[in-house]
N, C-alpha and C positions, 0 to 999 in steps of 0.2 A: 444392611450395613449397620444400622442403629442397634439391631439385636445383637450382632457379633461384638460391637464395642461395649454394650452393656454387660454381655457375658464376660468379656475380658476384665472389666472393672470389678465385677462381682468376684471373680477368681482372685484378684489381687487383694481385695478386702478380706476374703476368707483366709488367705495365707497370712496376712498381717495378724488377724485374730488368733490364728494358731501359733503365732510366734515365729513364723518362718518368712524369710524374705521372698518377694515375688521372683519368678523365674522367667527367663527369656522364652517367648513362644518359638516354635519351630521356625527357623529363618533361613532363607536362601541368600547367601552373599555372592553377588554376581562377579566379584573380583576380590583379589587380595587373600591374605591368610589371617583370619581372626586369631588373636593371641591365646584365647581360651576356648576349650571345647564347649563350655557353657554358652559362648556367644552364638552358637548354632541353634540352641534350644532343643536339640534332639534327645539329650540325656541330661539329667540333673540329679543332685543328691537330695533326697527327701526322706524324713523319718528313719534315718539310719541306713538307708539303702540307695542303690542306683535305680532310678525310675525313668520312664520314657516321657518325652514331651507329648502334649495333646496331639492326637491324630497320628503319632508315630507308630508304625506297625512292626512288631518283632517278627522274625522268621528264623527258620533253621533249615538245614540241608539233610537229605536222606543219608548221605555219607559226606563227611566234611574233610577238608584238607588238614593234614597233621602239622601241628606247630608245637613241638616239644611238650605234648600233653596239655597244652593250654586249653581252657574252655573258652567259648566265644559267644557273645551276645550280639546278634545281628539285627539291624533295623533298616526300614525303608520309610522315607517320607517324600511325598510329592505335593507340590503346591495345589491349592484348591482349583478345581476346574480342569486339571490335567490328569492324564493316565499313561501308563506304559502299554505299548502294543505287544501282544502275545506273539511268540514264535515257537514253533514246535522243537527246533533244535538249538537255535542261537540264543544269546542273551536277549532278554526283553528290550524293546526299544524305548528307553526312558526319555521323557521330555526334559527340556532345559529347566533347571530349578530342582531337579531330583537330588536327594541327599541319601546316601547309603553309609551306614556306620558299622564297624566291627570292633567290639571291645574284647580284648584278651585278658583273661583273669584266671586265677587258680583258687581252688578251695584251700582253706587253711587246716593244717593238722592240729591234733590235740596238744602237741608239744608246746605250741605258742612261741617257738624259737624264731626270731627274725630271719627271714630269708628261706625258711622251710615251707614248702608247698606240697599239696597232695598229688601224687601220681595216680590219676584216675582216668581210665580210658573210655569208660562208658557209664551211663547212668549217673545218678546223683546231681542232675542239673539243679541249680539253686535258684534260677530265675522263675519264680512262682508268683502268679497273680500280678504280673507287671512290676515285680520288685526283686532286686538282687541284694540280699542283706550284707552290709559291709563288715559285720563282725564275723562273717564266715568265709570271706574271700579276700584276695589281694588283687587289686586292679593294676594292670601293667601298662597298657596302652590302648588307645582308640584310634583307628584309622578311618578317615573320612574319604569317600569318593563323591565328588560333586559334579553334576552335569551342567557345564556352563556353555555359553554360545559356541566356543571354539572346540568343545568336546569335554571329556572327563578329565578331572584333575584329582590328584591324590594329596591329601594333607594329613600328616601324622601328629598325634598328640600323646604326650607321656604323662601318666597320672602322678601327681605329687605325693610326697610321703604321708601327708595328712589324709589322702584319699578324698579331698574335697573338690578337686577339679583337675582337669588334664591340661597341660601347657603345650603350646606349639613347639614341636621338636623336630625340625627338618633334617638335622644332622645325624640322626640315628643314635643308638645307645646300646650299652651292654649292661645287663642286669644279672649279677651272680645270684643263682638260686640253687636250692637242693630239693630234689624230688624225693618224697617219702612214700614208700609203697605200703600196702596194707600189712605186709609181714614185717615192717619196720626197717627194711633195707633203705639205704640212702644213696642217692646219685647226684653229685654236684655237677652243675653245668652252667654255661653262660647263655642266658636268654638274649638273643640278638635282635634288637629293634632296628629294622632297616631304615636308611635315610630316604628322603622323598624321591630321589632319583632311582633308588633300587626297587621301588614299587613297580617300575616298568619291567623288571625281570620276570614277573609273573603276569602283570596286568596289560601286556601288549600281546594279545593272542594272534595278531596278524602282522607278520614281519614285513609285509608290503606297505601297509598304511602307517605302521608304528604308532597307532592311536591307542591310548589307554582305554580299558573297558573293565567292567565288573566280570567276575568269573562265576559266582554262585547262582545269581538270579536267572536260572534256566528252568524250563518246565520240568525236566527230568530230575533236577535236584530239589525243586520246591514242591513237587506233587506228593505231599504227605500231610498228616495231621499235626496240629500244633496246639498246645494247651494255652490258649489266650486267657486273659483275665476274665472274659465273659463266657468261657467254655471252650471245649475242644472242637476244632473245625479244620477242614482241609485248607491248606494255605492258598491254593489257586482260587478256591471258592471265596475265602476271606478277602483276598486282595481285590477280587472282582466286586465283592459286596461293598467294600469301603471306597470303591472308585479308583483304585490304584492300578488296575489291570483291565484291559479291554480285549474283547474278541477271544477270550479263552474258551476252549471246549469243556465239556464235562470232564471232571477229574478222572473218571473211569476209562476214558479214551485217550487222555494225555499221556505222553511218555513218562516213565517213572524208573529211576535207578533203584537198585536194591539198597537196603540198609546193610552195611558191611558186617554187622553183628547179628543179623537176622538168621536164626537157626532154621527157619522154614524155607529160606531162599537157597538156591544152589550155590556151591562154592564158586562156580564160574561167574554167576551173576554178582556175587559179593566182591570177588576179586576185580572184575572188570569195572564195577562201580568205584572201587577204591582207586584203581589206576586212572580212571576218567577224571576224578576231581583232583587228584594229586599231580597228574602228569600231562593230561591231554591239552591243557592250555598252551603248552610248549610243543608237545609231541603230536602235531597234526600236520596236514599238508600245507597249511599256511602259517604255522607257528614258528617261533624262533628256532626250534629244533627240527625244522622241516628237512634239512640236509642229512639228518641221521637216517631217514627212511623208516624210522620207528614211530608209528602212529597209534595212539592209545585211546582213541575215541570209541564209543560203544559199538559203532557199526563196522569197525575195522576187522578184517579177516586176513588169513594167509600170512605171507612173509612180512607185510607191513606191520603186523601185530607182533613181530619179533620171532615167530616160530621158525627155527632153523635159519634165521637170518644172520649173516656175518656182519660184524660191526663196521661202520664206515669211519667214524672219527672219535672213538671213545678213549683212545690213548691209554693212560694208566688205569682208566676206569674199567677195562676189560677184566682185570684180575687174572689175566692169562687164560680166560675162557674163550671158547671159539664162537659161541652163538649167543644172541640176545636171549633167546629162550630155547632150551633143549628139552623137549617133551619128556616127562618122567624123571627129569634130573634137575631139580632146582639148584643143587650145588654146583652144577656146570653152567648155569645160566647167568649171563652178565646182569640181567635185570635184577635178580636177587642180590648179586654181589654189590651192586651200587646202592640198593636200598639198605643193605645190612652193613653200612659203612658211614663213618662220620668224618672222613678225611675230606677237606674242602675240594681237592682236585679229583676226587673219585666218587663222592656221594651223589646221589640223586634223591630228591631235587637238589639243585646246586645251592639254593638259598632257602631260608625259612625254617631251618631246624639246626640244632646243635647236638641232638640226641638221636638214637636209633629207635624207630617205632617197631618194637619187637613183635607186637601183635599184627601189625600190617605186614611185616616180613613173613610171619608164619602163615598168614592167609594167602599171600601170593605164592609162597612155596607149596602150599597144599594144592592150589589150583594147578601149578605146573606139574606137580607129581602125578596128577590125575590125567594129564594130557597124553594122548597116544601119538606115536610117530617115531621115526628114526632119521636123525639128521645125516647119518652116514650115507 
C-alpha cells in the first residue's frame, strides 16, 4: 500500500513539474452519474491528445458496428484483483467495478471547415502509442458502460467544443456534420447521439431478462492483434497478461470472426462477420428481434439465416420483396433493401446511423449474389 501511495504522489509531482494538472486515476463510481467524463479517470487530455488512464487497456474488434463512418476508441478497466471470466460464445463475465468506454470521433479534413469530417471506412487509425492527437480529430461523444451491483448501466457523455472534457448528456443530441470523401464529394448528415434510455435498443441482447450488456467483448470479436504502446500483441493474450481476463484458451483455438475488409478471407466469412456485429445482438433466438425468425449469429444456418424465408413483421421494410434473402438476387432480398435505406421506419439497424454504409451493403450483396438456390 505504501508503495502504491508513493507512486501516486510521485506521478502528481511529475505532472506539476511539466506544467500539467494531475488527473483522476481510473475510478469506479458505485452509484450516480458523475458530471464529467474525467471523473472516471479512464481518459484524459494530455500533451494535445486524448490519452488513457493508468492500467486502462485499449481494444478493437475484428469487425466493428457501423456508426456513420465514426471511428471508435474502446477501452476496458477492471479494479485491481478482479478479472473477467472467459466465454467461448457469450460476452465475458465482467466483475462489479468494470468500466468499458467507447469514444466516437472523426478524422479532420485538410479544409479546416467547422463541421466537416473525413469519410474514411478503413485504415488511418490515429490512436498510436496510447495517444489520439486532438489537432487531427473531432471528438463527438464517449459512452460508458459500468458494471454495478445491480448490473450494467449506460452513461453517455458529450465532448465540449474546446475538446477538453466530455459532459454528462443523458438526453441525447444531434450534431450536424458533413462527410468529406477522398474525391472531395460531401455528404451532410445529422449524427444522432442516443439518450441514455435508447442505449437499451442495442445493449439488451436478451428480451427475457431485459438486462443491459456489452456487445463487443466476445472472444470472436477480440481475437486479433492490437498495436499497444509497448508493441503488437493478441488482445486475448494481452488481457490475460494484465490480469483482466481469466481462463482464456490459446488464441489459435479461440473463435475468431473475419475482418470484413480482409481480402484473404472468403466473402461469406466477411459478410457473416459484418452481420454478426451489426445485427445479431437483436436478431438472435433471445434478442429483441426474436419474433422475426431471422437470426444472424455466426452459427445460424437455413431459413433462420433468412435464405428463402418469408418476412413475419417487416411492414414497409420489405420494399415489396418476398424473401429476407433470395440466393443470387440481392436486389430481391429484404436484408439488402433495409441496409440500403435511411428511412427511420424501413432501415436496419433501426438506430445508430443516419447514413447508408455503402461498403457494407456492397459486401452483403456480393455474398448473396454468390449463394445458390431457388426460392420458387
